[in-house]
C-alpha positions in Angstrom: 333.5 43.2 80.7 333.6 44.2 77.0 336.3 41.6 76.3 334.3 38.8 77.9 331.1 39.9 76.1 332.8 39.7 72.7 334.5 36.3 73.3 331.2 34.9 74.5 329.3 36.3 71.5 332.0 34.9 69.1 331.4 31.5 70.6 327.6 32.0 70.2 328.1 32.9 66.6 330.1 29.7 65.9 327.4 27.6 67.5 324.8 29.4 65.4 326.7 28.9 62.2 327.3 25.2 63.0 323.6 24.7 63.6 322.6 26.4 60.4 325.0 24.5 58.1 325.1 21.1 59.8 321.5 20.3 59.0 321.5 21.2 55.3 324.0 18.7 53.8 323.0 15.9 51.6 319.4 15.2 50.3 318.0 16.1 53.7 321.0 15.5 56.1 324.1 13.4 56.3 323.0 10.3 58.1 323.3 10.7 61.8 322.4 8.8 65.0 320.1 10.1 67.7 320.5 9.0 71.3 320.0 10.7 74.6 321.3 11.1 78.1 319.8 12.7 81.2 320.2 16.2 79.8 319.1 16.2 76.2 318.7 14.4 72.9 322.2 13.7 71.4 322.1 14.4 67.7 325.2 13.2 65.7 327.1 13.1 69.0 326.1 16.5 70.3 323.5 17.5 72.8 320.8 19.9 71.5 318.2 22.2 72.9 315.3 21.9 70.5 312.2 23.9 69.7 309.5 22.2 67.7 306.2 23.3 66.2 303.1 21.1 65.9 301.5 21.0 62.4 298.9 18.4 61.6 299.3 17.7 57.9 295.6 16.8 57.2 294.5 20.1 58.7 296.1 22.0 55.8 296.4 21.3 52.1 299.7 20.1 50.5 299.9 23.5 48.8 299.9 25.2 52.2 302.6 22.9 53.7 305.8 24.7 52.3 304.7 28.1 53.6 303.7 26.7 57.0 307.1 25.0 57.3 309.0 28.1 56.2 307.2 30.3 58.7 307.9 27.8 61.4 311.6 27.8 60.6 311.6 31.6 60.3 310.0 31.7 63.7 312.9 29.7 65.2 311.7 26.1 65.1 314.2 23.3 64.8 311.7 20.6 64.2 308.1 20.0 63.1 305.8 17.6 65.0 302.7 15.7 63.9 300.5 12.8 64.8 299.6 10.2 62.3 295.8 9.7 61.6 294.9 6.1 61.4 291.3 6.7 60.2 292.5 9.0 57.5 295.2 6.5 56.4 293.1 3.4 56.6 289.5 4.4 56.2 288.7 0.8 55.1 290.5 -2.1 56.7 293.5 -3.0 54.5 292.9 -0.1 52.1 295.5 2.7 52.7 295.4 6.3 51.8 298.6 8.4 51.7 297.5 10.9 49.1 296.4 14.6 49.2 296.2 15.9 52.7 297.2 12.5 54.0 300.4 12.3 52.0 302.6 11.8 55.1 305.7 11.0 53.2 305.5 14.2 51.2 305.0 16.2 54.3 308.0 14.7 56.1 310.2 15.2 53.0 309.2 18.9 52.8 310.2 19.3 56.4 313.5 17.6 55.7 314.1 19.7 52.6 313.8 22.8 54.8 316.5 21.6 57.1 314.2 20.9 60.1 313.9 17.7 62.1 310.7 15.7 62.5 308.9 14.3 65.5 306.5 11.6 64.5 303.8 10.7 67.0 302.3 7.5 65.7 300.0 6.8 68.6 297.9 5.4 66.9 295.4 6.9 69.3 295.9 10.6 69.0 293.0 12.4 70.7 293.7 15.7 69.0 290.1 16.8 68.9 290.0 14.5 65.8 287.1 12.3 65.0 287.1 9.1 67.2 290.6 10.1 68.4 292.0 8.9 65.1 290.7 5.4 65.4 288.9 4.0 62.3 285.3 3.2 63.1 285.6 -0.2 61.5 288.0 -1.1 64.4 285.1 -1.3 66.9 283.3 -4.0 64.8 286.1 -6.5 65.2 284.8 -9.3 67.4 286.0 -9.2 71.0 287.9 -6.0 70.6 288.6 -3.6 73.5 290.6 -0.5 72.7 293.9 0.4 74.5 294.2 -2.5 76.8 295.7 -6.0 77.0 293.4 -7.2 74.3 294.7 -9.4 71.5 292.4 -8.2 68.7 293.3 -4.6 69.5 297.0 -5.2 69.9 297.0 -7.1 66.6 295.5 -4.2 64.7 297.5 -1.6 66.5 300.8 -3.4 65.8 299.8 -3.8 62.1 299.2 -0.1 61.6 302.3 1.1 63.6 304.4 -1.4 61.7 303.0 0.0 58.4 304.0 3.5 59.3 307.5 2.6 60.6 308.1 0.5 57.5 306.9 3.3 55.2 309.3 5.8 56.8 312.2 3.3 56.6 311.4 2.5 52.9 311.4 6.2 52.1 314.7 6.7 54.0 313.2 9.2 56.4 314.9 8.2 59.7 317.9 10.1 60.8 320.4 7.3 60.4 319.2 7.1 56.7 319.8 10.9 56.2 316.1 11.7 56.9 314.6 14.2 59.4 312.9 11.9 61.8 314.6 12.0 65.2 311.9 10.9 67.6 308.8 8.6 67.6 305.9 8.3 70.0 303.8 5.2 70.9 300.4 5.6 72.5 299.2 9.0 73.7 298.4 10.3 77.2 297.5 6.8 78.3 298.5 7.6 81.9 295.2 9.5 82.2 293.2 6.4 81.4 295.4 3.5 82.6 293.7 3.3 86.0 290.4 2.5 84.3 291.9 -0.7 82.9 293.5 -2.1 86.0 296.3 -4.6 85.6 295.5 -5.1 82.0 296.3 -1.4 81.4 299.8 -1.9 83.0 300.4 -4.9 80.8 299.3 -3.0 77.8 301.9 -0.2 78.5 304.7 -2.8 78.6 303.5 -4.5 75.5 303.1 -1.2 73.5 306.7 -0.2 74.5 308.2 -3.5 73.6 306.3 -3.7 70.3 307.5 -0.2 69.3 311.1 -0.9 70.3 311.0 -4.2 68.4 310.3 -2.4 65.1 313.9 -1.3 64.6 313.2 2.3 63.8 316.6 3.3 65.1 315.5 6.5 66.9 314.3 7.0 70.5 310.6 6.5 71.4 308.6 8.5 73.8 305.3 8.1 75.7 303.6 11.3 76.9 301.8 11.5 80.2 303.1 8.0 81.1 305.0 8.1 84.4 305.4 4.3 84.3 307.0 4.2 80.9 309.5 1.4 80.7 313.2 2.1 80.9 313.9 2.4 77.2 311.0 4.8 76.6 311.2 8.5 77.5 308.2 9.7 79.4 307.2 13.2 78.5 305.0 16.1 79.7 301.9 17.6 78.1 300.5 20.7 79.9 300.4 24.5 80.0 303.5 24.4 82.2 306.2 21.7 82.4 309.1 23.5 84.1 308.6 21.3 87.2 308.4 18.0 85.3 311.0 15.3 85.7 311.0 12.0 83.9 310.8 8.7 85.7 314.5 8.0 85.4 317.6 10.1 86.0 318.9 8.7 82.7 316.2 10.4 80.6 316.0 14.0 79.3 313.1 16.3 80.1 310.9 16.7 77.1 307.7 18.7 76.6 305.7 17.1 73.9 302.6 19.4 74.1 303.0 23.0 75.1 299.3 24.1 74.9 299.6 27.6 73.5 295.8 27.9 73.2 292.8 25.5 73.3 290.1 24.0 71.2 286.5 25.3 70.9 283.0 23.8 70.9 280.0 25.0 69.0 278.3 27.8 71.1 281.5 28.3 73.1 283.7 31.2 73.7 287.1 31.5 71.9 290.2 30.8 74.0 293.2 33.0 74.0 296.6 32.4 75.8 298.6 35.6 76.2 302.0 35.4 74.6 303.7 36.9 77.7 302.5 33.9 79.7 303.4 31.4 77.0 306.9 32.8 76.7 307.2 32.7 80.5 306.3 29.0 80.4 308.8 28.1 77.7 311.6 30.2 79.3 310.9 28.5 82.7 311.1 25.1 81.0 314.6 25.7 79.6 315.6 27.6 82.7 314.9 24.6 84.9 316.5 21.9 82.8 314.2 21.2 79.9 315.7 20.2 76.6 313.0 19.8 73.9 309.7 21.7 73.8 306.9 21.3 71.2 304.1 23.8 70.7 300.7 22.2 70.5 299.9 23.8 68.1 302.3 26.0 66.1 299.7 25.9 63.3 296.2 24.5 64.1 294.5 24.5 60.8 291.0 23.3 59.8 288.9 20.2 60.5 287.9 19.8 56.9 285.1 17.4 56.1 283.8 15.5 59.1 287.2 15.1 60.9 286.5 17.3 63.9 286.1 15.3 67.1 283.5 15.3 69.7 281.4 16.2 71.4 280.7 19.3 69.4 284.1 20.6 68.3 284.0 23.3 65.7 285.4 23.2 62.2 288.2 25.7 62.9 291.2 24.3 64.7 292.9 27.7 65.0 293.9 27.0 68.6 295.2 30.5 69.1 298.4 29.3 67.6 301.4 31.4 66.3 300.2 30.7 62.8 296.5 31.0 62.4 294.0 28.7 60.6 294.6 30.4 57.3 298.4 30.3 57.4 298.9 33.9 58.5 301.2 34.9 61.3 299.3 35.7 64.6 301.1 38.7 65.9 302.4 39.4 68.4 302.5 35.7 69.4 304.6 34.6 66.4 307.1 37.5 66.7 307.5 37.4 70.4 308.1 33.7 70.4 310.6 34.1 67.5 312.6 36.5 69.8 312.3 34.1 72.7 313.7 31.2 70.5 316.6 33.4 69.4 317.4 34.2 73.0 317.3 30.6 74.0 319.6 29.6 71.0 322.1 32.2 72.2 322.3 30.2 75.4 322.5 26.8 73.8 326.2 26.3 74.2 326.0 26.7 77.9 322.7 24.8 78.2 324.0 21.7 76.6 327.4 21.8 78.4 325.9 21.8 81.9 324.6 18.6 83.4 322.5 20.8 85.7 322.3 24.5 86.4 323.6 26.4 89.4 320.6 27.6 91.4 320.6 31.0 93.1 317.8 32.4 95.2 317.4 36.1 94.5 314.4 37.0 96.6 311.2 35.4 98.1 309.8 34.7 94.6 312.8 35.4 92.5 315.5 32.9 91.4 318.3 32.4 88.9 319.6 29.4 87.1 323.1 29.7 85.7 324.6 27.4 83.1 328.4 27.2 82.4 330.0 25.7 79.3 332.6 23.9 81.4 330.1 22.3 83.7 329.6 19.2 81.5 333.2 18.0 81.8 334.3 19.5 85.1 331.2 20.1 87.2 330.0 23.5 88.2 332.8 25.9 89.2 332.0 29.5 89.8 335.7 30.4 90.1 336.4 29.6 86.5 337.9 32.4 84.5 335.3 34.3 82.6 337.5 34.4 79.5 337.5 30.6 79.4 333.8 30.0 80.0 330.5 30.5 78.3 327.9 31.5 80.9 324.2 31.9 80.4 321.6 32.7 83.0 317.8 32.9 83.4 316.4 35.3 86.0 312.8 34.6 87.0 310.2 36.5 89.0 307.3 34.2 89.7 305.5 36.8 91.7 302.1 37.4 90.0 301.7 41.0 91.1 304.9 42.9 91.7 308.0 43.9 89.8 311.1 42.9 91.6 314.6 44.4 91.6 317.3 41.8 92.1 321.1 41.7 92.2 322.9 39.1 90.2 326.7 38.9 89.8 327.0 42.4 91.2 324.4 44.0 88.8 320.9 45.2 89.4 318.0 43.9 87.3 314.3 44.8 87.2 312.0 41.8 86.6 308.4 42.4 85.7 305.9 40.2 87.5 305.5 36.6 86.1 308.5 37.0 83.8 311.9 35.6 83.0 314.9 37.6 81.7 317.4 35.7 79.6 321.1 36.7 79.8 323.1 34.8 77.1 326.4 36.1 78.6 325.3 36.2 82.3 325.5 40.0 82.1 323.2 41.6 79.5 319.5 41.0 79.2 318.6 39.8 75.6 315.0 39.1 76.3 312.3 39.4 78.9 309.1 37.3 78.5 306.8 40.1 79.6 308.3 42.8 77.4 306.8 42.5 73.9 308.6 44.4 71.2 307.1 42.4 68.3 304.5 43.9 66.1 300.8 43.4 66.5 298.8 42.4 63.4 295.1 43.3 63.2 293.4 40.9 60.8 290.3 41.6 58.9 287.9 39.5 56.9 286.6 41.6 54.1 284.5 41.3 50.9 286.7 40.1 48.1 287.3 42.7 45.5 286.3 40.6 42.5 284.4 37.4 43.4 281.0 37.0 41.9 278.5 34.5 43.2 276.0 33.5 40.5 274.5 30.9 38.4 277.1 29.8 35.8 275.3 31.5 32.9 275.2 34.9 34.6 277.9 37.5 34.3 278.7 40.0 37.0 281.2 42.8 36.9 284.4 42.8 38.9 283.3 45.4 41.3 279.9 43.9 42.2 279.4 42.8 45.8 280.3 39.2 46.6 277.1 38.4 48.5 274.6 36.3 46.6 271.7 38.1 45.0 269.4 36.3 42.5 271.4 33.2 41.6 270.8 30.4 44.1 269.2 27.1 43.2 267.7 24.6 45.6 266.4 21.1 46.1 264.6 19.6 49.1 266.1 16.6 50.9 263.4 14.0 51.4 262.4 13.4 55.0 262.7 9.8 56.1 263.3 6.7 54.0 264.5 7.8 50.5 265.8 4.7 48.8 265.4 0.9 48.5 268.7 0.6 50.4 267.0 0.5 53.8 266.3 -2.3 56.2 263.9 -3.2 59.0 264.9 -4.4 62.4 262.9 -5.3 65.5 264.3 -2.9 68.1 266.6 0.1 68.3 270.1 -0.2 66.8 273.1 1.7 67.9 273.9 4.6 65.5 277.4 3.7 64.6 276.7 0.0 64.1 274.4 1.1 61.2 276.2 4.1 59.7 279.8 3.0 60.1 280.3 6.8 60.3 279.8 7.1 56.6 277.4 9.9 57.4 276.4 12.0 60.3 272.7 11.1 59.7 270.6 8.0 60.5 266.9 7.9 59.9 264.7 5.7 62.1 261.0 5.2 61.1 258.2 3.4 62.8 254.4 3.5 62.5 252.2 4.4 65.5 248.4 3.7 65.5 246.3 6.2 67.4 242.7 5.1 68.2 239.7 7.3 68.8 239.9 6.2 72.5 243.5 7.6 72.7 242.3 10.9 71.3 239.4 11.1 73.7 241.7 10.1 76.6 244.1 13.0 75.8 241.3 15.5 75.5 239.5 14.4 78.6 242.6 14.5 80.7 244.2 17.5 79.0 247.5 15.5 78.4 249.5 14.7 75.3 251.6 11.8 74.4 255.4 12.2 75.0 258.4 10.6 73.4 260.9 9.6 76.1 264.4 8.4 75.4 266.7 7.6 78.4 269.8 9.1 76.7 270.9 10.5 73.3 273.8 12.3 71.7 274.5 14.7 69.7 271.4 16.0 67.8 267.9 14.5 67.4 265.2 15.7 65.1 261.7 14.3 65.6 259.2 14.2 62.8 255.6 13.3 62.8 254.1 12.5 59.3 257.0 14.4 57.7 256.7 17.5 59.8 259.5 18.5 62.2 258.1 18.9 65.7 261.2 19.0 67.9 265.0 19.2 68.0 267.2 18.1 70.9 270.9 18.8 71.3 273.2 17.4 74.0 275.8 14.8 75.0 274.0 11.8 76.5 271.0 13.7 77.7 267.4 12.5 78.4 264.8 13.3 75.8 261.2 14.3 76.8 259.5 15.5 73.7 255.7 16.2 73.6 254.0 14.9 70.4 250.8 15.7 68.6 249.4 12.6 66.8 246.4 12.4 64.5 243.9 9.6 64.6 244.9 6.6 62.6 248.4 5.6 61.5 251.2 8.1 62.1 254.8 7.9 60.8 257.2 8.6 63.7 260.6 9.5 62.3 263.7 10.0 64.4 266.8 11.5 62.8 269.9 10.9 65.0 273.0 12.9 64.1 276.6 12.9 65.1 278.7 16.1 65.4 282.1 14.6 65.8 282.7 11.2 67.5 284.1 11.1 71.0 287.9 11.5 70.9 288.9 11.3 74.5 288.3 8.9 77.4 288.5 5.3 78.3 286.4 2.6 76.5 285.9 4.6 73.3 284.7 1.5 71.5 281.7 1.5 73.8 280.8 5.1 73.6 278.8 4.9 70.3 276.2 7.4 69.2 272.4 7.7 68.8 270.4 6.4 71.7 271.0 4.5 75.0 268.5 2.8 77.3 264.8 2.7 76.7 262.8 4.5 74.1 259.0 4.8 74.7 255.9 6.7 74.1 253.9 7.7 77.3 250.4 9.0 77.7 248.4 6.4 75.8 245.2 5.2 77.3 246.4 1.6 77.5 249.8 2.5 78.9 253.2 3.2 77.6 254.4 1.9 74.2 257.9 0.4 74.4 259.5 1.6 71.1 262.8 -0.2 72.0 261.0 -3.4 70.9 259.1 -1.9 68.0 259.8 -2.6 64.3 262.0 0.2 62.8 263.0 1.0 59.3 266.6 2.3 59.0 268.1 4.6 56.3 271.7 5.8 56.4 272.5 9.3 55.3 271.0 11.9 53.0 269.9 11.3 49.5 271.9 14.2 48.2 274.9 13.0 50.2 274.9 9.6 48.6 274.1 11.0 45.1 277.2 13.2 45.6 275.2 16.3 44.4 277.9 18.4 45.9 280.4 17.4 43.3 281.0 19.0 39.9 280.4 15.7 38.1 277.2 14.7 39.9 275.5 17.9 41.0 273.0 18.0 38.1 271.4 14.8 39.2 269.4 16.6 41.9 266.9 18.5 39.7 267.6 21.9 41.0 265.1 24.8 40.8 265.7 28.5 41.0 265.4 30.0 44.5 263.4 33.2 44.7 264.8 36.1 46.6 261.7 36.2 48.8 261.7 32.5 49.6 261.0 31.5 53.1 264.0 29.9 54.9 263.6 26.1 54.5 264.8 23.2 56.5 266.5 20.2 55.1 267.4 21.9 51.8 270.3 21.8 49.4 271.5 25.0 47.9 274.0 25.7 45.1 275.6 28.7 43.4 278.7 29.5 41.5 281.4 32.1 42.2 284.7 33.3 40.7 287.9 33.0 42.6 288.9 36.3 44.2 292.0 38.1 42.8 295.2 38.0 44.7 296.8 35.4 47.0 295.0 36.2 50.3 293.3 33.3 52.0 289.6 32.8 51.2 286.8 32.4 53.6 283.1 31.7 53.3 280.9 33.8 55.5 278.1 31.5 56.6 276.8 33.7 59.4 273.3 33.8 57.7 272.9 30.0 57.8 271.7 27.7 60.6 273.4 24.3 60.7 274.7 22.0 58.0 277.7 21.3 55.8 279.4 23.0 52.9 281.3 21.9 49.8 283.3 23.9 47.2 284.1 22.1 43.9 283.4 18.8 45.7 285.8 19.5 48.5 284.2 19.2 51.9 284.8 22.5 53.8 283.3 21.1 57.0 280.3 21.4 59.2 278.9 24.8 60.1 276.6 25.7 63.0 275.5 29.2 63.9 275.5 29.0 67.7 276.2 32.0 69.9 278.6 32.0 72.8 277.4 33.1 76.2 277.4 36.9 76.8 279.5 36.7 79.9 282.9 35.2 80.7 285.1 37.5 78.6 287.2 40.0 80.5 287.6 43.5 79.2 291.4 43.1 79.4 293.5 40.0 79.7 296.0 39.8 82.6 298.8 37.5 81.5 300.1 37.2 85.1 299.4 34.0 87.0 298.7 30.4 85.9 296.8 30.1 82.7 293.8 27.8 82.2 291.5 27.3 79.2 288.8 29.5 80.7 291.1 32.5 81.3 291.2 35.3 78.8 288.2 34.1 76.8 287.0 36.2 73.9 284.1 36.4 71.5 281.3 36.5 74.1 277.8 37.0 72.8 278.9 36.3 69.2 278.6 33.2 67.0 281.4 30.8 67.7 282.3 30.5 64.0 280.9 32.2 61.0 283.9 32.1 58.6 285.0 28.9 57.0 288.4 28.4 55.3 288.4 27.6 51.5 291.9 26.7 50.5 293.1 28.5 47.4 294.2 25.2 45.8 290.5 24.1 45.8 289.5 27.0 43.7 289.6 27.5 39.9 289.5 30.9 38.2 285.8 31.0 37.6 282.6 29.0 38.1 283.5 27.5 41.4 280.6 25.2 42.6 279.4 26.0 46.1 276.9 23.5 47.6 275.3 23.9 51.0 273.1 21.5 52.9 271.0 23.4 55.4 269.1 21.6 58.2 267.4 24.4 60.2 266.6 27.2 57.8 269.1 29.8 56.9 269.3 32.6 54.2 271.8 31.7 51.5 271.3 35.0 49.8 273.5 36.6 52.5 276.4 34.1 52.1 279.5 35.9 50.8 283.1 35.1 49.8 285.7 37.1 51.8 289.4 37.5 52.1 291.4 37.1 55.3 294.2 39.7 55.6 296.6 41.1 58.1 295.8 44.7 57.1 297.0 46.8 60.1 300.4 46.5 61.8 301.3 48.2 65.0 304.4 48.3 67.2 305.4 50.1 70.3 309.0 50.0 71.5 310.8 52.2 74.1 314.3 53.4 74.3 314.9 51.0 77.2 313.9 47.9 75.2 316.6 45.4 74.3 318.5 45.4 71.0 317.2 43.0 68.3 318.4 39.5 69.0 320.3 39.2 65.7 322.5 42.1 66.8 324.2 39.7 69.2 325.7 38.3 66.1 326.6 41.6 64.6 330.2 41.5 63.3 331.0 44.8 65.0 329.9 43.3 68.3 331.9 40.2 67.7 335.0 42.1 66.7 334.8 44.3 69.8 334.2 47.5 68.0 330.8 47.9 69.6 329.3 46.6 72.9 325.9 45.0 72.8 324.9 47.7 75.2 325.6 50.3 72.5 323.1 48.8 70.1 319.8 50.7 70.1 316.4 48.9 70.0 314.4 48.9 66.8 310.8 48.7 65.7 310.4 46.1 63.0 307.4 45.8 60.8 306.6 43.0 58.3 303.6 42.5 56.1 302.6 39.0 54.9 304.4 37.8 51.8 303.0 39.5 48.7 302.1 42.6 50.6 303.8 46.0 51.2 303.4 48.8 53.6 301.3 51.3 51.7 301.1 54.0 54.4 302.0 54.9 57.9 298.8 55.8 59.7 300.4 57.0 62.9 303.9 57.5 64.2 305.0 59.2 67.4 308.3 59.3 69.2 307.9 60.6 72.6 305.1 59.7 75.1 302.3 58.4 72.9 299.1 57.0 74.4 296.7 54.2 73.6 297.0 50.9 71.8 296.8 49.6 68.2 294.3 51.5 66.1 293.8 53.9 69.0 297.1 55.6 69.3 297.4 59.4 70.1 300.2 61.8 70.7 301.3 62.6 74.2 302.8 65.8 75.7 306.1 64.8 74.2 306.2 64.2 70.5 308.8 64.4 67.8 307.5 66.2 64.7 309.9 64.1 62.6 308.3 60.8 63.6 305.9 60.4 60.7 308.4 61.4 58.0 311.2 59.2 59.3 309.1 56.1 59.6 307.3 56.7 56.3 310.6 57.1 54.5 311.9 53.8 56.0 308.8 51.7 55.5 306.4 52.8 52.8 306.6 50.7 49.7 308.5 47.9 51.5 307.4 44.4 52.6 309.3 44.9 55.9 311.3 47.7 57.5 313.1 48.7 60.7 313.4 52.0 62.5 316.0 52.6 65.3 314.3 53.8 68.5 316.7 56.6 69.5 317.1 60.3 69.4 319.6 60.1 66.5 317.4 57.7 64.6 314.3 59.9 64.9 315.8 63.3 64.3 316.6 64.6 67.8 315.4 64.5 71.4 311.9 65.9 71.7 312.0 66.0 75.5 315.2 65.6 77.5 315.2 63.5 80.6 312.0 61.6 79.6 311.9 57.9 78.7 310.6 57.9 75.1 308.7 55.4 73.1 308.1 55.0 69.4 304.5 53.9 68.5 303.7 53.1 64.9 300.6 52.0 63.0 301.0 50.9 59.4 298.7 49.6 56.7 299.6 46.7 54.4 298.2 46.2 50.9 298.7 43.6 48.2 301.8 44.2 46.1 300.5 42.3 43.1 300.5 45.4 40.9 303.2 47.4 42.8 307.0 47.0 42.8 308.3 45.7 46.1 311.4 46.6 48.0 312.5 44.0 50.5 314.1 45.0 53.8 
């Protein structure tokens, strides 16, 4: 078998080298065509198995993009995927924005420069937990418009924007046939979920959208996701947690997974979702096992909903998504590392996967099965009698039993399969990877006080070692309640929120005057009742003021309002402040969803009967005074007339605060800790960090341990119960200057700014635990000694591998034990069997380095501490910044 192994590995190496070098020629690539057959995309005449990572360019800064792309490539991605964001690119009709975080061309070019392909999902409806699903709000004001149906005004605007994007990509020579990275485009998005709501007009719209897209001459294939009735020339694709059972609507189309949900989004006051990497790897392996060809992680990096871009209802500012790369750009381990190993194992099988038109299926047990791919299958059909020396064979062995390990026999050998797992055999003999066996490191992240930031008024000086929480240096100014400028107007009746604000602000003031007679007062006292404000339905937040005093707040998504009110005799100013917290981004008839109030608004309990406020005269004022004066910017902030805030000041509602801070030393990502505040928005140097809201998740619903086995759903393996949903808010390094960074906060409900602090996000602790029985590192399959036949892959020992983030080194080994250690990361302890050499061997190999590896074997660790016992090496290491220390790279 050694001879067969070595020949198979040699073929795998040639494939690997071809892949590495074929995509790096020319400016981006040599021009190539992209087509497809029933099995896969055909790139430059060759079928490919592709792994893609979703990165939404506006959810990061351009300065973050290169590192995110590099980490995606290092993690095994062949391509990067992103939506386009219509409301970001055309905030005003006819006025386009392709700058800063919306510089789509720059982002695509960076992807191409890295040698990766690009999947561009134009939509232009994107959902994405993005404000209004990506639609610009001005779109809903076009007369006669109905979104996403056979409606001429909508189709005209949609075609104009899609054409704009395709033409821009063509002008910049970014399509594959021009030498660019774009290999695939998407029109519409998950319309199949909504199509039934539109009847026949929905079906006609699907045909129109497909024909419109195809008519643009982009020169690459188009897809529609979740669209089982996609026309013949459009590939219908799958979005789900699992897509291994998905088949497109034509035998001539490949199976593509456009959204592999590796986590989920979060709402204010909600728990944080977590998808175990063992289950995620299982889903991906099953997809390729059962004939899949292209899989895209949604998301590979989630990022941040800066500004007011988060969708609704009530989606938080963080869009971390439990992705392999976290919101701050740090690797989430072990998710990133385990998936990297999975991708490498799949790539070792690519030659056989692309050669076979379909796999050979073998039932191995009641819930166990194998799918076998042969290189020769593409040209000759499956033939299990082919000489092994003339064929490349790869196999996937699956155990879909959720509870029990299974021992199966495959090609005369016995294999143990953990529950809910897939073993990948690149040579149909040796296991390179099992989805349930995690050998990758775990990284424990911390958010700690920065070592040097000082938050102060600009004229104050603080020493480097002082705490970064605010002490005596805040200034404040009150936001006026109600009508604050001459730029207001009066209307008879209630107006829909978005028709007034055009989404230029979350806030809309409504004011009317109510006369209360002596008879009304007497009536209330005599009957022991009070007047009540009743609104049939409202969203998202309502603040009720009487004569400038806040008397009630209501939160909800289209909920009824019943708010008792205390009036005084005479004229009273009734002020309603309606607020949005992200516009609806999913559902049919989005143009009709709106915001503010629906139905009747009235006052009950008056002596002469109810007062219908729906027909009253209302004064409207859009937004906040400080917002429109731009007092959050460096240039305009002095307009506000700030006053010093005393340390013993009572927390105040509807107040602006400002302070200054110096940028923390180092390169670690920066976060604002706003856990002491209530609800509002934050800016740094004029950059809108996003909304904040200190709502606490329910105390229940988070398991003590997460069982990866069995089908995943968004409510499984929840975390963060009983804690605020979000307290840390990302401040990109590129938005900071060395000193005197302006921090401005608008607080609605009354928080304590003196406890706000600047912190650093770091992967401080690394842990790994690998046994003697684990598989060799995936790159060892391409070891020259293995290829030359000097060493069998079975003779290669497993390794523990540790890697700090860039710019950091392993400063110390906190724990190391080779034997039978107990516990988990940050809670390891020695077992009955322990090699006394463990700590010295690991320390010598790792300390002072950014990354290191240690062979898990008796010889690698100085002898056998307990014969006849399966041994494990457990390690805990600490990473520190290498800014002042020399670094040795692995």
